N, C-alpha and C positions, 0 to 999 in steps of 0.2 A: 388539200379538208378547207373548207368553204371561210371564208374570215366569220361570216352571223355565226358558225360552228362555234371557232375559238371563243368568238364572245360571249357565247355560253355557256360554250364551258367552264371558263374563267369567271365566269356571273354563282354559277353552279361553285363552281372549286371554292367560292368569297363563303356563300352559304350554307353550306358543311362543316366552314374555317367557323365561322359567328354559330350554327347550334352547335358545335362543339365544343367551343372553348365558354363562352358564355352565363352557361346554368353555372359550371366548375364557378363561377362566382359564388354562384349560395350560400358557398364554404363564408364569407365574408360577412356572419350575420347582420340581422337589420331590424330596428323598434321604431318604432310609433306612438303618437301618441300623448293624452293629455299630460299623466305626469309619468315616468317609466322607474321603475325601483326595479335597483341588482339587488336581491335581495342578500345577506352576509352570508350564509348557504350554500348560495352557487358559487360557478367556476363556470366563467366562457372561456373557452377552445380556441378559441381564435377573435381574430380580430371582429370591433361592434360596431355601426355607423346608427344615432342616433337621433331621432329629431323628435323631439317633444315640450312643452313648456317649462316642466318642471325635469330634470334629471335628478335623479341619486342615486350614488354607485355602493356598497356599503357590503358588495360580493369581491373576487376576482375576477380581471379581468386577463385571459394570459398571450393579448398580444393588444394593439393599436386602437384604443376608443376615441373617434372619432360621434363629433358634437355638436346642433345648434338647438340654444333653447334659450328662457329670459333666463333660469337660475342654474346651474352643476354644479354638481356638489362630490368633491370624490372623499371619502370615508377608507373606502377597503383601497385594494392596492389594483394601478398596470403598472402590467410588466411591460406597459411597451411603450409608445409615442400618445400622450392626451395630445389632442390638436379640437380645439375649442375656439366655437363663434359663437359671442351669449351677453345678456348683459350685466349678469353679472356670473364668478366662479369663485369656489371657498374649497381649497385644494385642504383636508388631513388627513388622506392616508401618505399611502406612498405609490408615486411611478417612480417606476424604473429607469428609465429611457427621459426621453427630450417634452421638457411640455409647453407648444406653440400654445396663444390666448392672444386673441382677439376681442373684447370686451370692455365696458364701460370699466369693472372696478373686477378686481382680481384680491385671494386674499387665500395667504398661503400660513396657516394657520401650526404654530404651537412646536407638534408633531407632529408635520408633514416631513419627509423626508424626498426631495426628487434629486433621478438618480444624474441626469446630465443636465443642458444648458432649457437656463428657461426664456426661451419670448416672449414680452406682449408686448403690444402696441392697442393703447388706451386710450381712458383716463386717471384709474387710479390702478398703481400696484403698492402694494402692505406684506411683508416676509415679516414674520413674526420672529419675537425669540425663541429659540430651542429652536427655529427650523433648519433646514439639513439645503445648500441647492450644491449637487459634486458635479457641475459643468458649469459652465460661463449664465451670467445672468445680461442678454440687452429688451437692452426697452424706448420705447420713442413712447412719451403719455408727457400729460399735462403734472403728475408728481407721481414722486415714489419715496414710498417710504423701508428700509432696507435693516431690519434689528435683527434677521435669521444669518447665516452663518454660508460661504460662499466659497465653493473650495477655489474655484476660476476666477475668471477677469470680472470686472462690471463696466462694461457700454450706455451709456445712458443718457438720452436724449428728452431734456422734460424744461418744465417751468419751475420745478420744485424737489431738488431728490433731499434725503437726509436719512444719513445712513448714520448705525449706532449698534452694529451687528462686527461681526469681523470676514475679512473677506486676505484669500490668500495669495492670490494675483494680484493686479494694476487694478485701477479705476483712471476712467477716461470721461470725464462729465460734461457735457456741455451745453447747460445750463445757462437762462435766459439768468439777467440782476434781475436786483429784485427789488420794485417798485413801490410797492403797498404790500399796507402793511396783512393785508388780507391774506388767505389761501387762497390758492386754485382753484381748490372745491368752493370754493365758497358757495355759490351760482349756484353749484352743477343741480342735478335733478337727483332727486331721491333715488335710492337703491335699500335691494331687501338685506343689504351687508352696509356693515356702520364702516364708517371713509377717516381715515384717520387727516389731521388736522395739518403739512409741514407747511410751513413759513416758507416764502418763493426764496428762491438764489438755490445754494449749495448748504449745506450743514452737515458741518464732521459734533457728535458726539465728542460726549470724553470717552464712551466704553466702545467707540469704534475702534478697530486696528484691520488696519491697510497693512500687508504683507510683502506689496510688491510698489511703484511708485503710487501717486496720484498727479491728475491732468486734469485740468476745469479751467473755465473761459468765466474772465471776470476782466472789469479795467482795471479792480482796483485788490494786492491784497484781500483773500482769509485771514481766517482767525482760525489756526490748524488750532489743531489739541497738541501740545507737548507729546512726542514719544509715540501714537499715532497710526505714523504712517515710517512703513520701517523704509520703503525707496523713496527721489524722487519727489521731491513738489515742485509739477512746474501750474505757472499759469500763464494761460495763451488769451489774450487782449482780442474779443471782438474785431473783428475788420469789416465785414460789410453794415452800412447802413452807420458806423460809427466810428471817430477821430483816428486821421490816417486810410483813407477804406478812397480807394482812385479807384473812379470809374470803367470799364474797359473802352481800349481806343474804336472808336468806329470803322470797318474797313476802307479804308482808301480806293475810289475807284478803279485804278490799280487793280488792285488786291477782288474788288465785286467781279473784275472783268476774267481773273484766276478762273475765281472757282466756277464762273458759268462757264470756262472753254473748259473746265476738268469735268464740270456733271457733262456737257456735251459728248465731248471721250465718253467718256464709262462710257454714258446712254448707247453713243452708236459702235463700240469696239462686244456690248450685251446681244443688243440687235441681231449684230450680224453673229454672230458664237452661234446666237440660239436659231438664226435662221439656216443654219448651217444646217445645225443640229438637224432642223423639221426639213429639208429637205433630204438628207439623209437617211433620215424614219419614214417619210411619207411625200416621196420627193410627185405625189400627183397633186395631194393637195391644194397648197401651194398655189401654181398653175392653173387648176383647174377651178379655183377660189375666184383666183387674178383675172381668169376668161370669162365668169360670170358679175365681176364688178367691173371688168369694162364692155359686154357686148351687155349688161342689164342695168344699169347707173344708178339713178330713183328706183326698183324696182328692189334691188340689195339698199338702199336710205331706206325703205318702206321696214323691211322684212328684215331692218338689225334695229328697227324701236320697235317691234314684233315681240325678238326675240330675248330682248334685255329685259322687257314686263312679263314675256314668258319664262324668264329662269325665276324673278321673284313668286311668282302666278305658283310654278313648280314645288318649292321650298316652302312656300303655306300648307299645298296637297299632300307636299311626304307630312310633313309635323303633321296635322291632323288626321293624316292616317294611322299616324304614330300613334298618335293619342288615343284616338280610338281601340285600337286593338291593341293597347295595351289596358285600357281598359274593361274592356269586351272579357276579355281572357283573365283579369281580373279577376268579374262579377263569378266563370267559371271555374275561378280556382286553380287554374293553370299557371302559377308564376313563372317556371321555367323558360313558358311561347310567350306570358308577356313583357320578359326583359330582354326576352330574345328580339321580339319586334323594335322594343324603346330602341335595341342598341344597333339593328340595321336599322331605322331611320334616322340614326344619328353618324350609321358608317356614311349611308347614303347624302346625307346634307352635306358630309363633309370633304366628301369627295367631290357634291358637286358647286358646292362654294369654288374649291381648289380649282377646276377647272376650268369656271368661270371667269375666277381671277387671273389666269395662268395666260386663255384665252385672249381675257381685256388687253391685258397685259403686254404682253409677245404675238403672239398668233394676230391679231387685224392690224397690230405697226405693217406685219413683216408679209403681211397679206396686202397689202397699200405700196410696201416699199416696195416691192415686186414688180407689180405692174407699176409703179411711176419710175422708177429705173428702167424697166423696158419697151417703154415712152421717151425716156430721153436717149439713149441708144442708140432706135430708131432713127433718130435723125445726126447723130451726132456719131458714132459707131456702129450702125447696121451690123456687121460680121460680130457683135457680141450682142446681142440679143439673145439670140437661146443659147449663151453660158449660162455656167453652172452658180457662177461663183459674181457677178463683174454689173448682174441688174441691180441684186441682193444690193450689193458693196453701195453702189452708186444710189438707188434709192435709201437707203436707211439714209447717210449723209446729209443729202437730201428733205429727208422727213424733220430727220430730228437737230436738223437744223432750225428749218421753222417751226414744230412747236416747242425750239426754246427763248421763243423771240417772245417778251409776256406777254404785247398786248393784243399778240393773234395763238396764241401758240394755245390757250382750254378752248377756245372751241374749232380749233383743229383737231385736240386732239380727240376733242368728242364726233367731229363727219370719223375721225378714224375708223375708229372702232363703233360708228352705230353701220358703216359703208361694212365695214368686214366685216362684220355676222352679220351684216343682212349675205353676202358673200358666200361664208362657208353658211349660212343654215342652206341659201341654194343651189346653193354644190353638194354638200349630206341630203338633201332632196331629191335632188339629181341619182347621185349613189344611189340610195335607196330604192328608189320604184325602180336601179335598173335591176339591182339586185337584190329579190324579194327575201325574205327571213324565214328561210326550210331546215 
């Protein structure tokens, strides 16, 4: 069985797998438009992906909801996860599992129920009184007002945090010191929902109840209402930039030399290991490319530049063909083929990138190292020139050491990559010409 036949067979198997697997992704519903509304009487039986300017869910989604929009409103039920990237998010209904939101502002209404964790990154988080979060609340934002009930813990990193609801677990608040009376969102842009005014720093209201411990950052003790925290109250003094901050000690010359030697040793071990593996899997590749580099050094350099440019040109061609094919099949209402073209294009782009990165990072250096090791051994130990290991070891040690020298290292790496790519190009072209695909 010829190598070309093996290659074509493998490619055909991958194509059949893609054709078989990709259409099954149509089980995930997708919707788009200016305004997408899931009516109250509609039940979506699977996961749903929506991209629109405005999204309103009044019905029921049995799976997860992945949404990207300017505004998202959940009045109905999402029985899976809610994953959203938007400007504003309002939850008035029920989300059975996790809520993961990146938005400018999120508002959890008084009748809202979140079955598990609430994770939020953005400007403003508000959970109103009456709302319930069945898991933890993790928030990184400019401000947060938590007036609802939280069954788990709260972990907050924010400039302003106000607690007026109940938390059954612990509260860990990394909150900036209050520096002015204006709330953090005072100069914020306008949104479609009201933004609460939260004072800077940490505020624990008289109505708040924390079942576990409270840990917060501050330079001075804050006034915590009596009986609001069942566990321990711990204040952590900010260290970075504050009093008692100790800058890291710069490494000594001996430590710098040690770091350099350790990195060099890692590089040598890695290249030798990869080189031995390549020599075992492809015994003629390294030798053949090395011979081309020795016989045709300057053409190798030129073809290396060409191959480097050809890689990026090939990516653009594949991307253009993928987009064009998807558009054509889309107009022909062949959605399955359109999706298949996109997935095949993405797989091919991924394979090309991975292959090119591995070639540049390892194969080119191994080709040059083996050739360099042979040239060195030819002068000092001729009987080891054709050895399977020693030319690789000697060449890797010398090349890795030279590449680790800062003034010339970067230039040498570039030349090694270009020479190595060109040699591989010439070797591959020769092998293809001698073994035409049949």
